[in-house]
C-alpha positions in Angstrom: 22.7 -124.0 -176.5 19.2 -122.6 -175.7 19.2 -118.9 -175.1 17.2 -119.3 -171.8 20.0 -121.5 -170.5 22.6 -118.9 -171.4 20.6 -116.1 -169.8 20.2 -118.1 -166.6 23.9 -119.1 -166.3 25.1 -115.6 -167.0 22.5 -113.7 -165.1 21.4 -111.6 -168.1 17.8 -110.6 -168.8 16.4 -112.8 -171.5 15.0 -109.9 -173.6 18.4 -108.2 -173.6 20.2 -111.4 -174.7 17.6 -112.0 -177.4 18.3 -108.5 -178.8 22.1 -109.0 -178.7 21.9 -112.5 -180.3 19.6 -111.2 -183.1 22.3 -108.6 -184.0 25.0 -111.2 -183.9 22.9 -113.6 -186.0 22.3 -110.9 -188.6 26.0 -110.2 -188.7 26.8 -113.9 -189.4 28.5 -114.4 -186.0 25.8 -116.7 -184.6 23.4 -119.1 -186.2 20.1 -120.2 -184.7 18.1 -123.4 -184.9 14.5 -123.6 -184.1 12.7 -126.5 -182.5 13.0 -128.8 -179.5 16.8 -129.1 -179.9 17.1 -125.5 -181.0 19.4 -122.8 -179.7 22.4 -120.8 -180.8 25.8 -121.7 -182.0 28.7 -119.9 -183.7 28.3 -119.6 -187.4 32.1 -120.1 -187.8 34.9 -121.4 -185.7 35.2 -119.5 -182.4 38.9 -119.1 -183.1 38.1 -117.0 -186.1 35.7 -114.7 -184.3 37.4 -111.8 -182.5 36.2 -109.8 -179.6 36.4 -106.8 -181.9 34.0 -108.5 -184.3 31.4 -108.9 -181.6 31.9 -105.4 -180.1 31.7 -103.7 -183.5 28.6 -105.7 -184.4 26.8 -104.5 -181.3 28.2 -101.0 -180.8 29.5 -100.0 -184.2 33.1 -99.5 -185.4 35.8 -98.3 -183.0 36.9 -95.3 -184.9 38.0 -91.8 -183.9 35.4 -89.1 -183.6 35.1 -86.9 -186.7 36.7 -83.9 -185.0 39.6 -86.0 -183.4 43.2 -85.0 -184.3 45.2 -87.1 -186.8 46.5 -90.5 -185.5 49.3 -90.1 -183.0 48.4 -86.5 -182.1 46.1 -87.4 -179.3 46.3 -89.8 -176.4 42.7 -91.0 -177.0 43.5 -91.9 -180.7 46.5 -93.9 -179.5 44.4 -95.6 -176.8 41.7 -96.4 -179.2 44.2 -98.0 -181.6 45.8 -100.1 -178.8 42.4 -101.2 -177.6 41.3 -102.1 -181.1 44.5 -104.1 -181.7 44.1 -106.0 -178.5 40.4 -106.8 -179.1 41.2 -107.9 -182.7 44.0 -110.2 -181.4 41.7 -112.0 -178.9 39.3 -114.6 -180.2 36.1 -115.9 -178.6 38.0 -119.3 -178.2 40.7 -117.4 -176.3 38.1 -116.0 -173.9 36.5 -119.4 -173.4 39.9 -120.9 -172.6 40.7 -118.2 -170.1 37.4 -118.6 -168.4 37.8 -122.3 -168.2 41.3 -121.9 -166.7 40.0 -119.3 -164.2 37.2 -121.6 -163.1 39.5 -124.6 -162.8 37.6 -126.5 -165.6 40.2 -127.2 -168.2 39.1 -127.5 -171.8 40.7 -130.0 -174.1 40.5 -129.5 -177.9 41.1 -132.3 -180.3 
């Protein structure tokens, strides 16, 4: 899908999306194709890419601060672990299915 089309449909500034997609391409999450029929696609199956993969590619690892107490000793450590587990359990395909259901456009996979 052309990046301009994605930017327009999602209301995201093109230059911001270009920077994000460049990071995702370097990480092997997206692949790009130049030319008239160019655009971006996933480098591997969307069911194999987790939301955590994408977030950590863009923002860095979800890890406790260097001065944080040991795991289980702090509410923030527990919260970070729970968030990380949920993001790791949710794939990009899951998000696409949820969005399709919410918009009333069901997706059928063969």
